[in-house]
C-alpha positions in Angstrom: 16.9 -59.2 29.1 13.5 -59.4 30.7 14.3 -57.0 33.6 16.0 -54.6 31.1 12.9 -54.7 28.9 10.6 -54.1 31.9 12.7 -51.1 32.9 12.5 -49.7 29.3 8.8 -50.1 29.2 8.3 -48.4 32.5 10.6 -45.5 31.4 8.6 -45.1 28.2 5.3 -45.2 30.1 6.6 -42.6 32.5 7.8 -40.4 29.7 4.4 -40.6 27.9 2.6 -39.9 31.1 4.8 -36.9 31.8 4.3 -35.5 28.3 0.5 -35.9 28.5 0.4 -34.3 31.9 2.6 -31.4 30.7 0.4 -30.9 27.6 -2.8 -30.8 29.7 -1.2 -28.4 32.3 -0.1 -26.1 29.5 -3.5 -26.2 27.9 -5.1 -25.3 31.2 -2.7 -22.5 31.8 -3.4 -21.1 28.3 -7.1 -20.8 29.0 -8.6 -17.4 29.9 -11.2 -17.4 32.7 -13.5 -14.5 33.5 -13.3 -14.2 37.3 -15.7 -11.2 37.6 -16.7 -7.9 36.1 -18.3 -4.6 37.0 -20.2 -2.1 34.9 -20.0 1.6 35.9 -23.1 3.3 37.1 -22.5 7.1 37.2 -24.3 9.3 39.9 -27.9 10.2 39.3 -27.1 13.9 38.9 -25.5 13.1 35.6 -28.6 11.6 34.0 -29.8 12.9 30.6 -33.5 13.4 30.6 -35.6 14.6 27.6 -35.5 18.1 28.9 -31.8 18.1 29.4 -31.1 16.6 26.0 -33.2 19.3 24.4 -31.5 22.1 26.3 -28.0 20.8 25.3 -29.1 20.9 21.7 -30.5 24.4 22.0 -27.3 25.6 23.6 -25.5 25.3 20.3 -26.3 28.7 18.8 -24.6 27.8 15.6 -27.4 25.5 14.6 -29.9 26.7 12.0 -33.5 25.3 12.0 -32.7 22.4 9.6 -29.7 21.3 11.8 -31.8 21.7 14.9 -34.6 19.5 13.4 -32.0 17.0 12.2 -30.5 16.6 15.7 -33.8 16.2 17.4 -34.9 13.7 14.8 -31.8 11.6 15.5 -32.5 11.8 19.2 -36.1 10.7 18.7 -34.9 7.6 16.7 -31.9 6.8 18.7 -33.5 4.2 21.0 -32.1 5.9 24.1 -34.4 6.4 27.2 -34.4 8.9 30.0 -31.6 7.6 32.2 -28.4 7.5 30.3 -25.4 9.6 31.6 -23.3 12.5 30.4 -20.2 14.3 31.8 -20.8 17.3 34.1 -19.3 19.8 31.7 -21.9 18.8 29.1 -24.8 19.1 31.6 -23.4 22.5 32.6 -23.3 23.5 28.9 -19.5 24.0 29.0 -18.9 21.8 26.0 -17.5 24.7 24.0 -14.6 25.0 26.3 -13.8 21.6 28.0 -10.8 21.5 30.2 -8.2 18.8 30.7 -9.5 18.4 34.3 -13.0 17.7 33.0 -11.7 14.7 31.2 -9.6 13.5 34.2 -12.6 14.0 36.5 -14.8 11.8 34.2 -12.2 9.0 34.2 -11.5 9.2 38.0 -15.3 8.9 38.8 -15.3 5.7 36.8 -12.1 4.3 38.2 -13.0 5.1 41.8 -16.4 3.4 41.6 -16.0 0.5 39.2 -12.4 -0.8 39.8 -12.8 -0.4 43.6 -16.1 -2.3 43.4 -14.5 -5.1 41.4 -11.8 -5.6 43.9 -14.4 -5.6 46.7 -16.6 -8.2 45.0 -13.8 -10.5 43.9 -11.8 -10.4 47.1 -8.6 -9.7 45.2 -6.4 -6.7 46.0 -4.7 -4.3 43.6 -1.4 -5.9 44.5 -2.6 -9.2 43.1 -2.9 -7.8 39.6 -0.1 -8.9 37.2 -1.4 -7.5 34.0 -3.3 -4.2 33.4 -4.8 -3.3 30.1 -6.7 0.1 29.7 -8.5 1.3 26.6 -10.0 4.7 26.2 -10.2 5.7 22.5 -10.4 9.6 22.6 -8.2 10.6 25.6 -4.5 9.8 26.0 -3.0 12.0 28.7 0.6 11.8 30.1 1.1 10.0 32.4 -1.2 7.4 30.7 -4.5 6.3 32.2 -2.9 2.9 32.9 -0.3 4.7 35.1 -3.1 6.7 36.7 -4.8 3.5 37.8 -1.5 2.0 39.0 -0.9 5.2 41.1 -4.5 5.5 42.3 -4.7 1.9 43.6 -1.1 1.4 44.6 -0.3 -1.6 42.3 3.0 -3.4 42.2 6.0 -1.9 40.4 6.3 -5.0 38.2 2.7 -4.9 36.9 2.7 -5.2 33.1 0.6 -2.1 32.1 -0.7 -1.4 28.6 -2.6 1.6 27.4 -4.6 1.6 24.2 -6.1 4.6 22.4 -7.8 5.2 19.1 -9.3 1.7 18.8 -13.0 2.7 18.8 -16.0 0.8 20.1 -14.4 -2.6 19.4 -11.5 -1.9 21.7 -13.0 -4.0 24.5 -12.3 -7.2 22.7 -8.9 -5.9 21.4 -8.0 -5.4 25.1 -9.3 -8.8 26.0 -7.2 -10.4 23.2 -4.1 -8.5 24.4 -4.7 -9.6 28.0 -5.2 -13.2 27.0 -1.9 -13.2 24.9 0.1 -11.6 27.8 -1.3 -14.2 30.2 0.0 -17.0 28.0 3.5 -15.8 28.8 2.9 -15.4 32.5 1.5 -18.6 34.1 -1.0 -18.4 37.0 -1.5 -14.6 36.7 -4.3 -12.1 37.1 -5.3 -9.5 34.5 -7.4 -6.4 34.9 -9.0 -5.0 31.7 -10.5 -1.5 32.0 -12.7 -0.1 29.1 -14.3 3.3 28.8 -14.6 6.4 26.6 -13.9 10.0 27.2 -17.0 12.1 26.4 -16.1 15.3 28.3 -13.6 16.9 25.8 -15.0 15.3 22.7 -18.4 16.8 22.3 -18.8 18.1 18.7 -20.0 21.7 18.7 -20.2 22.3 14.9 -22.9 21.9 12.3 -21.6 19.1 10.0 -24.3 16.5 10.0 -22.0 13.6 9.6 -20.2 14.6 12.8 -23.3 15.5 14.9 -24.6 11.9 15.2 -22.2 10.9 17.9 -23.5 13.5 20.3 -26.9 11.8 20.2 -25.7 8.3 20.9 -22.5 8.2 23.0 -23.0 8.3 26.8 -20.8 7.8 29.8 -20.0 4.3 31.1 -17.2 1.8 31.6 -16.3 -1.7 32.6 -13.7 -3.3 34.8 -13.0 -7.0 34.2 -10.8 -9.5 36.0 -9.3 -12.4 34.0 -7.0 -15.2 35.0 -5.2 -18.2 33.5 -4.6 -19.9 36.9 -6.2 -23.4 36.8 -6.7 -23.2 40.6 -9.1 -20.3 40.1 -11.3 -21.8 37.5 -13.7 -23.0 40.2 -14.3 -19.3 41.0 -14.6 -18.2 37.4 -17.9 -17.2 35.9 -17.0 -18.0 32.3 -14.2 -19.4 30.1 -13.1 -17.8 26.8 -13.4 -20.3 24.0 -12.7 -18.3 20.8 -11.8 -14.8 19.8 -11.5 -13.5 16.2 -10.4 -10.0 15.2 -11.0 -8.5 11.7 -9.4 -5.2 10.6 -10.2 -3.8 7.1 -8.2 -0.6 7.5 -6.1 -1.4 4.4 -9.2 -0.4 2.4 -9.4 3.3 1.8 -13.2 3.5 2.0 -13.3 1.4 5.2 -10.6 3.4 6.8 -12.4 6.7 6.2 -15.8 5.5 7.2 -15.5 6.6 10.8 -12.8 9.3 11.0 -11.8 12.0 13.5 -11.3 15.2 11.5 -11.8 19.0 11.4 -15.0 20.3 9.9 -15.0 23.3 7.5 -14.7 25.7 10.5 -11.8 23.8 12.3 -14.0 22.1 14.9 -12.9 18.5 15.6 -15.4 15.6 15.6 -16.0 12.0 14.5 -17.3 11.9 11.0 -19.5 8.9 10.0 -19.6 8.5 6.2 -22.2 7.0 4.0 -19.7 4.2 3.2 -19.9 3.0 6.8 -22.7 0.4 6.4 -20.8 -1.2 3.5 -17.6 -1.3 5.6 -19.5 -2.8 8.5 -21.1 -5.6 6.3 -17.7 -6.4 4.8 -16.0 -6.6 8.2 -18.8 -8.7 9.6 -18.7 -11.1 6.7 -14.9 -11.6 7.0 -15.1 -12.1 10.7 -17.9 -14.7 10.5 -16.0 -16.5 7.8 -13.2 -17.2 10.3 -15.5 -17.6 13.3 -18.2 -20.0 12.0 -16.0 -23.1 11.6 -15.0 -22.8 15.2 -18.5 -22.4 16.6 -21.0 -24.5 14.8 -21.3 -28.3 14.9 -20.3 -30.4 11.8 -24.0 -31.1 11.1 -24.8 -27.4 10.7 -21.7 -26.8 8.6 -22.7 -29.7 6.3 -26.3 -28.3 6.0 -24.9 -24.9 5.1 -22.6 -26.4 2.5 -25.5 -28.4 1.0 -27.7 -25.2 0.8 -24.8 -23.3 -0.8 -24.3 -25.9 -3.5 -28.1 -26.1 -4.1 -28.2 -22.3 -4.5 -25.4 -22.3 -7.0 -27.1 -25.0 -9.1 -30.4 -23.1 -9.1 -28.6 -19.9 -10.2 -26.9 -21.8 -13.0 -30.3 -23.1 -14.2 -29.7 -26.8 -13.3 -32.8 -28.5 -11.8 -31.9 -30.7 -8.8 -34.3 -32.8 -6.7 -33.8 -32.1 -3.1 -35.5 -31.9 0.3 -33.9 -28.5 1.1 -36.5 -26.0 1.9 -36.3 -22.2 2.2 -34.9 -20.9 5.5 -31.9 -19.2 7.1 -28.6 -20.1 5.5 -27.0 -20.7 8.8 -28.6 -21.4 12.2 -26.3 -19.7 14.6 -28.3 -21.1 17.6 -26.8 -24.5 17.0 -23.5 -23.1 18.3 -24.6 -20.7 21.0 -27.5 -19.7 23.2 -26.9 -16.0 23.7 -25.9 -13.0 21.6 -24.1 -9.9 23.0 -24.4 -7.5 20.1 -22.8 -4.0 20.2 -25.7 -1.5 21.1 -24.3 1.1 18.7 -27.8 2.2 17.6 -31.2 0.8 16.7 -30.3 0.3 13.0 -27.0 -1.3 13.9 -28.8 -3.8 16.1 -31.5 -4.5 13.5 -28.9 -4.9 10.8 -26.9 -7.5 12.7 -30.1 -9.3 13.8 -31.1 -9.7 10.1 -27.5 -10.7 9.1 -27.4 -13.5 11.8 -31.0 -14.5 11.3 -31.8 -14.4 15.0 -35.0 -13.4 16.8 -36.2 -10.3 18.6 -35.6 -12.0 21.9 -32.0 -12.6 21.0 -31.3 -8.8 20.5 -33.5 -7.7 23.5 -30.4 -7.4 25.8 -28.7 -5.1 23.3 -31.8 -3.0 22.7 -32.4 -2.6 26.4 -28.8 -1.7 27.0 -29.1 1.0 24.4 -32.3 2.3 26.0 -30.9 2.4 29.5 -27.2 3.3 29.0 -26.9 4.6 25.5 -23.7 3.6 23.5 -20.9 3.5 26.0 -18.4 2.5 23.3 -16.0 -0.3 24.2 -17.7 -1.2 27.5 -21.1 -1.7 25.9 -20.9 -5.4 25.5 -20.4 -5.9 29.3 -23.6 -4.0 30.0 -25.4 -6.4 27.6 -23.8 -9.4 29.3 -24.8 -7.9 32.7 -28.4 -7.6 31.5 -28.5 -11.3 30.7 -27.0 -12.2 34.1 -29.4 -9.9 35.9 -32.3 -11.6 34.2 -31.0 -15.0 35.2 -30.6 -16.2 31.7 -27.0 -17.5 31.8 -26.8 -21.1 32.9 -23.8 -23.4 33.3 -22.8 -24.7 29.9 -24.5 -21.9 28.0 -22.4 -20.1 25.3 -22.6 -16.4 24.6 -21.3 -14.7 21.5 -19.9 -11.1 21.8 -19.9 -9.1 18.6 -18.7 -5.5 18.2 -17.7 -3.0 15.6 -15.3 0.0 15.6 -13.5 2.6 13.5 -10.7 1.3 11.3 -13.0 -0.5 10.2 -13.0 -3.4 12.7 -15.3 -6.2 13.6 -14.3 -8.3 16.6 -16.0 -11.3 18.2 -15.6 -13.9 20.9 -17.4 -16.9 22.4 -17.7 -17.4 26.2 -18.9 -20.5 27.9 -20.6 -20.2 31.3 -18.8 -22.3 33.9 -20.0 -20.9 37.2 -23.0 -19.4 38.9 -24.1 -16.1 37.3 -26.9 -14.3 39.3 -25.4 -10.9 40.0 -27.7 -8.0 39.0 -24.8 -5.5 38.9 -25.5 -2.1 37.5 -29.0 -3.2 36.6 -30.0 -4.0 40.2 -32.4 -1.1 40.7 -34.1 -1.3 37.3 -33.9 -4.8 35.8 -37.5 -5.6 36.8 -38.6 -2.6 34.6 -37.1 -4.2 31.5 -38.2 -4.7 28.9 -40.7 -1.8 29.5 -44.4 -2.7 29.1 -45.0 0.5 27.1 -43.0 1.4 24.0 -43.7 5.1 24.5 -40.8 7.3 23.4 -40.5 10.3 25.7 -38.5 12.2 23.0 -41.2 11.6 20.4 -43.8 12.8 22.8 -41.8 15.9 23.6 -40.8 16.7 20.0 -43.8 15.3 18.0 -43.9 18.5 16.0 -40.7 17.6 14.2 -41.2 17.1 10.5 -40.0 13.6 9.8 -39.1 14.4 6.2 -36.4 12.2 4.7 -34.8 9.9 7.3 -31.1 10.1 8.1 -29.2 6.8 8.6 -28.1 6.0 12.1 -24.9 4.0 12.0 -23.7 4.0 15.6 
């Protein structure tokens, strides 16, 4: 009996070891690693200076003096500097009659620079890509942009290609989530996620104020990101994705209509930003954080939050309770992360999220500087913010960075990255990072258009 018992014990031990090793291997394969990323820097002849911005506004002969003052006032308050970028047809004042080729040229300039640079930096070839996810909200040609990239770079015929449109500024994290889920079904694979926006054919030329804001904030840009679930490549990875939460409140009528593409009274198409948008954004952010917070913060901070919440309820009910709890932020997000990549949708967007999270001016500096240098590049904006942090040398091994973004729908998406490798690439910021943050807060637009009557302010949403 003893030899038989020994064999049984050995078989059980072998089975347990096999199950443990299999579980560990599956867990490693399910992880999503950031291999590398590139942010697009358009050519210098596409920069939008104060003079050019003013001339583009003046070119719209439909504007009356009140609308003209309104647009210039929005530009002055936008937080954008002298070096953001526009498509060539806008700079050539052809926004009234954009062509299909204008839109394709804008995309091709981004593809040829950013994607090619990513392959060069990472050492991977287009044929190594197993999964391709492309998101451009406002342009969906046939063949798709995903097919255009496959054709342009000669990718394999079995590449799993996905093309997203209409997802708004939060599409970058939607694409990231899609890529992660596809990688879970394809062990040891490589995914390319491409995010941008089409400005060339989508410049609003009417006079509806709710639809004129986008022209002042949205600029050209884009990002190309390489992800993998291959455990053998984790040593080359910069970061690992820990959590991702998506919130979509489109079932609510008010939220759904808060950022809507529509015709104005004269049949001109544009994106309308309603007065209900701030409310929709706050609700989406609250719901997102409700799901995200338990995954991010330590137990001690969750207990402290619960204690403060109970204490607050007692005070509101008139019950006096002796406690050592003192006034302060309800939640200290810095107990769960060191860095914040907030969507640079506009100065008021950044300030509103800053106040909601209870973080400092230093925490939102990367988002503010991204808005100043690049403008709102829609779904790729978060990668410019991350690149700013990397260029400044702020991302150390073990650090955690929260990405938080908003988009039409209304959506709020967030994710948490952990730094696992060396991050010292200056990327698209290489030629200007030492100039940020600028020593002077001088606003060139304000200097140029100081004659504008401030009057009643207009809310900037994005």
